[in-house]
N, C-alpha and C positions, 0 to 999 in steps of 0.2 A: 152453689160451688160443684161442678162436673168431676167424678173419680170414675174410672173405666172399675167395670166389671170383672176384669178378668186381671188383675194385681197379679197374679201368683205364676202367671206365663207371660213373665217379660223380662228384658235383659236391662241393667243400667247401662250407659252408656258412658258416662262421665260421673263417678261416684263423686262428692262433695269431700274435700279439704283445705281448703284453704281456711283462715283465722282471720280473725281481726286484728288488723295489723296496727300494729305503734309505732312512734319511731323512736324509741330506744326499747332494746330487750333487757327484762326485769328476773332476777333470780328467782327459782323457787328451792323451798324442801319438803322433801314428803316422809314423816316418819312412819315407820312400820312396828306393828305389834302383833304377833298372828297367836292364836288361840290354838294353831297345831296347821299339821301338814307334811311335817320333815322338810321344810327348805334347806338347800344349802344357799342359794343366792337368787337374788329378785333381777329383774330386768325390766327397764320403763323405755316403750318407744310412743316417741310423741313429734308433735308437730314444734318445731319449733320457731325462731325468729327468720323472718321470710319465707318462711314454709318452706321449710328444709326440714327433710327425715331426720330426726335425731334419735337418739340412743343411750341409755345411760343403765350403768347396772352395780350390785354391791351384793356385798356379801349377806347371808342372815346368821346369825350369833345371838344363840340364846333366844330364838325369836322376834329378833328387832334388829333393826335395817334401817338406813338413812340413802337416801334418792337427792341428789341435786342437778339443776340444770336450771335453763333461761328461758323464757318465752315473751312475747311483744304484745302477751293480753290473752284471753279464753284460748285455749288451743285443747283439740283433740290428745288422748294418751291411753294405751294398752299394757297392763301391770300380766307379768308373767312369771313363775317359777320354777325353776329345775330341783329336781332331786323330792318332791312333793308324790302325795299317791300313797294310800295302804303299806303296810308291810307281804309282800307276796310268800305263797310256800316258800319255805327255805330260808327267811328273815331278809331276800333283798328287797330293795324300794323300787317299787314302780314310779317311772317319772311320769309326771301328767303335761298334758298337751294345754289345757286349759286356760285361759288370759283373759282377762276381764277389763273393758270399755268404760273411762271416765271424760270428763269433762275437768281439765287443771285451771287454776290461776297463779299470777304470778302470787308470792307468798310462803306461808308456812302450813301445809296442809298433813294430815294423820290417814293411815290406811290401817284398819283391822280385819281380822276376820281369819278364816280356815284358806291358810296356801295351798289346800289341796281341794278346796271346794271355792271355785272362781265365785259362783253364785254370792255366796257368804261375807265377800271383800265389801269392805264398807269405805267412801272416801268421805271427810268431813275438813272443813276449814278452806272448801270452793263455793264459793259463790253458784258459779256456774253449774254445778255439779248440783249444789243444793235446787237449782231450777232444773236441771233431768231428772231427780229425781221426785220432784213433783208431776211432771209429765209419764214420768214411769208406774207413779200409783195413780193416776187415771188409768191407765195401759193394762193393769197388771188383770182385770179379770177376765178381759178377752184373751190376753196372751194366755192365762191360766188353760181358757178353753180352747182357745186356738192348737196347743198344745197336746192334750187330752184329743183332739178329733186328728191330728198328725199322727199319733200313736195307733189310731181307730182306722186310720187309712191306710197303714202298711200292713196290720193285721187282718183290712178286709180282703174277703176271694171274689165276692160276688161284685159284679160289675156296675150295676145299678146303685150297690151302696155306697162303691165308693166315689160313684158320680155325686150323692145327694152330698156325701161327706164334703167332697172337693168344694160344692156349693156351697154348703156352709163355712168353708176357711175363708172360699172368697168374702162370704157376707161381714166376717168378723176381721177381715184386711180392710172392706172399705171402711167400717167404725173405727179402724186403728188409726184412719189418713182424718177420718168424719173429728176424732176427737184429738189429734196431734193438731191442726188445724182450728181449732178451738183454744185450744190453748198459745197458740202463735198469736192468735188474734188479742187475748187477754194480755200476753207476754211480750211485745213487740221489737223492746232495748234488748231483750235476752240473744246471747251468742247458740244458745240451744235453737231459739225458735229462726234465726239463719240458718241454721247448720243444717234442720231437718225441711225447711222451706226451700232449700239449694238441693237436697237431698230426693225430695221429696215432687219435685215439678211437674215430673211427668204425670204424677196422678191426681194435678189437679187445674185447675181452666185459668187460663192468663187471666179474666176478670177477680178470681179465686186468688192468685197469686199477687196481683198488680192491689188490690186490696190491704194484702198484708205491709207488701212492700212501699206502700205509699206512708207506710205509719215508720218507719225507716228515721231516726235521722241525718241530716245530711252528711257526719262521720258514717254513721252505717253504708249507707248508698255509697261512696268514695272509699271504704276499706276493699280489698281486696278480692273478698266472701260478695260484699253488697253488688260490687260493680262484675262478678261473675252472675248474682241473680239478674241483673237488670240485663246485662245483655240477652241473654238466654230469654229473660221474657220479651224484648224485644223479636227473639228471635222467633217467639212462640205468635206474638201477635200477628208476626207477619206471615206465619204458617196457619192460620185458623182459618175456617170456614167462611166468608163472603170476602176475603182479602183477595188481592191478586196474587198470582203465583209469582216469585222473586223468580228472574231468568238465573239460569246456571250452563254453564259449557263446558266438557268436559272430554275426555281421550273414550271412548268402550272399549268393549273387551275385546272385538277386533280390531282394534286400531284406527277407527276411525273418528272423525269428530261427530260430538252429540254436543245438540242444543237443545234445553226445550222448550224456547218460543218457535222451533222449528217447527215442532205437534199442534200449533194451533188449528182448528176445527178438528182434533179428534178431541175425545175424551181420554186421561194420561191418569194410571194411579200410577203413584211413588210409594215404593217401598225401603223402605228404609230396613239394611237386613246386615247379616254376617254369616258367613262359613264357621265360627264359632258359639254360632246364638242359636241354641237349642231350638228355643219358641219360634224364632225366626224358620227355621228349616221347617217346622212342624206347619206352619201356616202354608207352605209351599204350596202343598195340595189343593186346599182353598182358590189360590192364585191364578192355578190351572186352569181350574174348574169355571172360574170367572171370565177369564182371558177365552177360551175356546167356545164359553156360551155367547159370550158381547163381542169378540171382534171382528166377527166381519157385519155389526153395527155402529162402527168405530170406534172400538177401545183399544187403548196403546198400554203398555205397561213398560214403567223403566228401573229396575232395580239397582238401589245405590245401596254400596257395600260399604261399610265399615270393617275394609282387609286393607286399608294401604298401609304394606309391605311384608303381604301376607298373599301376593297375587296367584303364586302357585295355588294355596287352601280356597281360595277365589273361584279360579275357574274349575279346579277338580269338584267345589259344592254346587258347581253350575250344571256341571254333566251330571254329576251323581242326583239330583233333582230334579232332571230333568227340565229347565226352567230357559234354555236357552233357548227359547222359540218367543223372548221376548230381548228386549233390548236390557244392557247391563253397563255399570261403571261404577269406579273407585266414588267412597264420600270424599276423598280429599283432608282427610285428618289426617295432621300433623301433631300427634303425641309432644313433641317435644317444644311447639306452642302452646301445648291445653300446657302443659305441665309449669311452664314460662307467662302463662296468662298475655301470651303476643298474639296480634289480633292474626287472622286467618281467611285471608279472601275466596281460596280457595276450596273451603270447608262451607259441602253442600249442608250438612249436621246444623251448621253454626245458624246458616241463611234460615232456617225452618225451625231451629228452637228444640229440636232433636235431641232427647237426654235418654230414653230408653227405646228397645229391638225388642219386637218389630214395630215400626210406625209407619201407617200407611195415612196416604191421602188422595183424593180423587179432584182432577181439575179440570173444567169444563173445557169447551170449542173455543171459548173466549178469554181462557187464560185465569178463570174465579176460581179458585178453591172452596169445593162443594160440602167436603167432607173429612176427617180425622179421628185415626183411630191405633189403639197401642192394642200388642195383644193378638189372638187371631184373623181380626178386624172384620165384626160382625155388624157392626156398623156402617161399614164400606161395602159387605155386600148388600144389608139392605137399601143403601142407596142405588148401588146399581141395580136392583129389581126396580125403582121407582125410575130412574133413569130410562132404563129401557122396556119399561114392561108393555108398551105399543109396539 
């Protein structure tokens, strides 16, 4: 299993949200009994039949409520309350903004806990949530340590101490993904497994993802979430070191045609980024350093920006970061097609299975992929040193 060591410095491109689609929507009922929190009403946001975002609300009377809806299988949901919180000076009630994430199933479920303290809320009656609770129990020790480290990091003023704390948080993140992967291997039939496999695909190698995916049933592979995992896996495999780079064509930032195959005979870095991605922008100084160092030895860079529909912001970021010295195209991402799970042959991120930004690849003069990395691209820098050491 291959997990990036720089997990804290990436932006997920396409968060998971699909569900196990069944042929018929089935009703659910959630009965709530609260132990406190001064809630006036409750709202449930959830993924309904056909992957539609749904919301339902109900009053809270005598600390009780009932929520009803329909799903076509296991689904994600979040619960929030209004009128929660402790009494402020003067007797007014402070409104809470917390919510609690759950997995829900068709049938009858129950919620208990304090409406003003989301972490105390417990959902029972859902098989999928019970499986999620099992995973949470495995991750709890590392999560507690990570929370303490985060507090210490914010309070630290010494640069070396902050660096050490950041490194430790990275190690804990690695451990989180390792433990989650172990859970997925042990529970391949769980919706929790499919949900987190889809969400965390950037953090695992194609071989590791395939090992879990091959344990899915035919029904799992053919529902919307399973198809999404399969399509992304195929893109990741196509964009893995050792594979021939998939050709693409686009119009560059200056309105001129650009085709990857036209760069044969050169070493090429593909930099998948976006103007809104802070880690991407922070990695540009590395790219500038590499470009200036190796451009005379045959290095080219093509920036592939996930800024479709945000062309002005894209061009502004290119100018601000001083990266107009190399080639730039838009990724061709169509969010409407993404949400509807429709194919898009113009989406370069799909061709290479890119789910997190920044992602960088090196392609050799013959068109073969030599290296791939997310984050600042430490592996890319190391590969460039080996390539151009002479």
